[in-house]
C-alpha positions as CSV (number, residue, x, y, z in Angstrom):
1,M,-191.0,-127.3,-40.3
2,L,-189.6,-123.8,-40.0
3,N,-188.0,-122.4,-43.1
4,K,-185.7,-119.4,-43.5
5,S,-188.4,-117.1,-44.3
6,F,-189.9,-117.5,-40.8
7,F,-186.7,-115.8,-39.4
8,D,-187.2,-112.7,-41.6
9,Q,-189.2,-110.7,-39.0
10,P,-188.3,-108.8,-35.8
11,V,-186.0,-110.6,-33.4
12,L,-188.6,-110.2,-30.5
13,D,-191.3,-111.8,-32.4
14,V,-189.0,-114.9,-33.5
15,A,-187.8,-115.2,-29.8
16,Q,-191.2,-115.5,-28.6
17,E,-192.6,-117.8,-31.4
18,I,-189.9,-120.5,-31.1
19,I,-190.6,-121.1,-27.4
20,G,-192.0,-124.7,-27.7
21,A,-190.5,-125.4,-31.1
22,T,-188.4,-128.6,-31.5
23,L,-184.8,-128.1,-32.5
24,L,-182.8,-131.2,-33.8
25,F,-179.3,-131.3,-34.8
26,N,-178.4,-134.6,-36.6
27,G,-181.5,-136.0,-35.0
28,I,-180.6,-135.2,-31.5
29,G,-182.4,-132.3,-29.5
30,G,-185.6,-131.3,-27.9
31,V,-188.1,-128.5,-27.3
32,I,-186.9,-125.0,-26.9
33,V,-187.6,-123.7,-23.4
34,E,-185.4,-120.6,-23.0
35,V,-184.1,-118.0,-25.4
36,E,-182.5,-114.4,-25.4
37,A,-183.0,-111.8,-28.1
38,Y,-180.3,-109.4,-29.3
39,D,-180.3,-106.8,-32.0
40,E,-178.0,-104.1,-33.4
41,T,-179.4,-101.4,-31.2
42,D,-178.5,-103.4,-28.1
43,P,-175.1,-102.7,-26.3
44,A,-174.9,-106.3,-25.3
45,S,-175.3,-107.7,-28.9
46,H,-172.3,-108.8,-30.9
47,S,-173.8,-106.7,-33.8
48,F,-173.8,-103.5,-31.8
49,R,-170.4,-102.2,-33.2
50,G,-171.1,-103.4,-36.7
51,P,-169.9,-106.3,-38.8
52,T,-166.6,-108.1,-37.9
53,P,-165.1,-111.5,-39.1
54,R,-166.6,-113.1,-35.9
55,N,-170.2,-111.8,-36.3
56,R,-170.5,-111.7,-40.1
57,V,-173.2,-114.3,-40.1
58,M,-175.5,-111.9,-38.1
59,F,-175.5,-109.5,-41.0
60,G,-176.3,-112.1,-43.5
61,P,-179.6,-113.6,-44.6
62,P,-182.1,-114.7,-41.9
63,G,-182.4,-118.4,-41.1
64,H,-178.7,-119.2,-40.4
65,A,-176.9,-120.5,-37.5
66,Y,-174.5,-118.1,-35.7
67,V,-172.1,-120.1,-33.5
68,Y,-169.5,-118.4,-31.6
69,K,-167.2,-119.5,-28.7
70,I,-167.4,-117.9,-25.2
71,Y,-164.7,-117.8,-22.6
72,G,-162.5,-119.8,-25.0
73,I,-164.4,-123.1,-24.0
74,H,-168.2,-123.1,-24.7
75,H,-170.0,-122.7,-28.0
76,C,-173.3,-120.9,-28.3
77,L,-175.9,-121.4,-30.9
78,N,-178.0,-118.4,-32.1
79,F,-180.7,-118.2,-34.9
80,V,-180.1,-115.1,-37.3
81,C,-183.1,-113.0,-37.9
82,R,-183.1,-109.7,-39.7
83,P,-179.7,-108.3,-40.3
84,G,-177.8,-107.5,-37.1
85,S,-180.2,-109.6,-35.0
86,A,-180.2,-113.1,-33.6
87,V,-181.8,-115.3,-30.9
88,L,-179.5,-117.0,-28.5
89,I,-180.8,-120.6,-27.8
90,R,-180.3,-121.0,-24.0
91,A,-182.0,-124.2,-22.9
92,L,-183.9,-127.2,-24.3
93,E,-186.0,-129.9,-22.8
94,P,-184.2,-133.0,-24.1
95,V,-186.3,-135.3,-26.0
96,Q,-184.5,-137.2,-28.8
97,G,-180.9,-138.6,-28.7
98,L,-180.7,-138.7,-24.9
99,A,-178.0,-141.4,-24.8
100,A,-175.7,-139.4,-27.1
101,M,-176.4,-136.1,-25.1
102,R,-175.6,-138.0,-21.7
103,E,-172.4,-139.3,-23.3
104,R,-171.2,-135.9,-24.5
105,R,-172.2,-134.2,-21.1
106,G,-170.7,-136.9,-19.0
107,G,-173.7,-138.8,-17.8
108,L,-175.5,-135.8,-16.1
109,S,-179.2,-135.8,-15.3
110,D,-181.6,-134.9,-18.2
111,R,-182.4,-131.7,-16.5
112,Q,-178.7,-130.6,-16.9
113,L,-178.2,-131.8,-20.4
114,C,-179.2,-128.7,-22.1
115,S,-179.8,-126.2,-19.4
116,G,-177.5,-123.3,-20.6
117,P,-176.2,-122.3,-24.1
118,G,-172.8,-124.0,-23.7
119,K,-174.4,-127.2,-22.3
120,L,-176.9,-127.3,-25.2
121,A,-174.2,-126.9,-27.8
122,Q,-172.1,-129.6,-26.3
123,A,-175.0,-132.0,-25.9
124,L,-176.0,-131.5,-29.5
125,G,-172.4,-131.6,-30.8
126,I,-172.5,-128.0,-32.1
127,D,-169.3,-126.1,-32.7
128,L,-167.7,-123.4,-34.9
129,Q,-167.8,-125.5,-38.0
130,H,-171.6,-125.1,-37.9
131,D,-171.4,-121.3,-38.0
132,G,-173.4,-120.0,-41.0
133,L,-175.3,-123.2,-41.8
134,G,-178.9,-122.8,-42.9
135,L,-181.5,-123.7,-40.2
136,D,-183.8,-125.3,-42.7
137,T,-181.4,-128.0,-44.0
138,P,-179.6,-130.8,-42.4
139,P,-178.0,-131.2,-39.9
140,F,-180.7,-128.8,-38.5
141,A,-184.3,-129.4,-38.3
142,L,-186.7,-127.0,-36.7
143,K,-190.3,-127.8,-36.1
144,A,-192.9,-125.2,-35.1
145,A,-194.4,-125.6,-31.7
146,E,-197.6,-127.8,-32.0
147,V,-199.3,-126.0,-29.1
148,A,-199.1,-122.6,-27.5
149,H,-197.0,-122.5,-24.4
150,P,-197.3,-119.9,-21.6
151,I,-194.3,-117.5,-21.9
152,A,-192.7,-115.3,-19.4
153,A,-190.0,-112.6,-20.0
154,G,-187.3,-111.2,-17.7
155,P,-183.7,-109.9,-17.7
156,R,-181.0,-111.6,-19.7
157,I,-178.2,-113.6,-18.0
158,G,-174.4,-113.2,-18.1
159,I,-174.1,-109.7,-19.6
160,T,-173.2,-106.3,-18.2
161,K,-174.5,-103.9,-20.8
162,G,-178.3,-104.0,-21.3
163,A,-178.8,-106.6,-18.6
164,E,-181.9,-105.0,-17.4
165,T,-183.6,-105.3,-20.9
166,P,-186.3,-108.0,-20.5
167,W,-185.4,-109.9,-23.7
168,R,-185.0,-113.3,-22.1
169,F,-188.1,-115.5,-22.9
170,V,-188.9,-118.8,-21.2
171,Q,-191.6,-121.4,-21.3
172,A,-193.3,-120.7,-17.9
173,G,-193.0,-123.5,-15.5
174,S,-190.3,-125.5,-17.3
175,C,-187.8,-127.3,-15.1
176,Y,-185.2,-127.3,-17.9
177,L,-184.3,-123.6,-17.8
178,S,-180.6,-122.5,-17.3
179,R,-181.8,-120.8,-14.1
180,P,-185.2,-119.7,-12.7
181,L,-186.5,-116.4,-14.1
182,P,-186.6,-113.8,-11.4
183,K,-189.4,-111.1,-11.5
184,A,-190.8,-113.0,-14.5
185,Q,-193.5,-111.2,-16.4
186,P,-196.1,-113.0,-18.5
187,V,-196.0,-112.1,-22.1
188,L,-199.4,-111.1,-23.5
């Protein structure tokens, strides 16, 4: 299992190392196949302008969930790394609790259950009440990847500032991504 000390490293390292890890929330979840990294030097990051009531968790200790609402509808789950940095969990390959995920997501196909950050949070039942919770204690459980996965990198999605920064990391070849990775570059 991954503990809080795992997250006390540079955000780009965490982002790449959690590809292939298993994320469970109340026993429901799957394998992380897509993430994006953000830090305080990045104009697209919530931490870029410093601490606020909304992003306060990003400036706290590593290994906590930063959950926020986007477009007034969708929740997004992030893993806090060093102060001012976090990894947005964009997509999972659903593995455990498929019936509950299908019910929460309206009976969609397995490929569509967790193929985007808002879909993922809805499928797992994550919302603002989970902001700030430790990632190494229930309802969260994070298990390190058992095998190395080929990882590709490319530009992030849905942002206007810093969009060209190749801090989106995916499990190469996964069919569970939120969208294909254009101009994918293998990570060495």
